[in-house]
Steps between C-alpha positions, in 0.01 A plus 500: 500500500830610658730265312337572163541875536855449628575294191344763274696776673830316460422429134412865441822610672702272270310624194554867587868433573543336161310778321702766679828329413396475134402869491830606660711274278367682194466188290435552129116471508484765774732734307300450179169571675654810654600633159182389321269662754709815541570463872823597669710206619482647850129410513584133473782529757265665749240230432762230554607654830137523616443137404804391702382704798154345465658154499689572819192636674284207385753248628484621862165436673514815713550724193273305268213755503744766379633257241151427371427873473824580317476192278139583409589860409802389297304222330215740417750739342657224292167350384372848411816570299466169316131550423563857385763368258267222381717220640190311609647150520797623700261674742308180581750365757491836675125470535551156655756650740238758604263215590773327703573827683132518593516147641801602709313809620211287629741346750434803725121505455 
């Protein structure tokens, strides 16, 4: 099971890096969501920074447990925000990411 969880971890790291970069770049959909939902732009910048930190921690095997914990907390926050704002379809990938984080967590069990 080692290579599968390694592959999942690397994929998750890449996904969180991409998501963090998109949040920090303030692309138009992120700016529009920020305005529509009444959140300060700083919320999305903090989320982007946390996603990038999660990616870095997930990429290194010795820090992976910390990466899983931070990624799970960040992902939970994002999915909760999306569900609260009735963006159900957009929340679905986040739910899949939560399942992949669980698979990565089982590497230590």
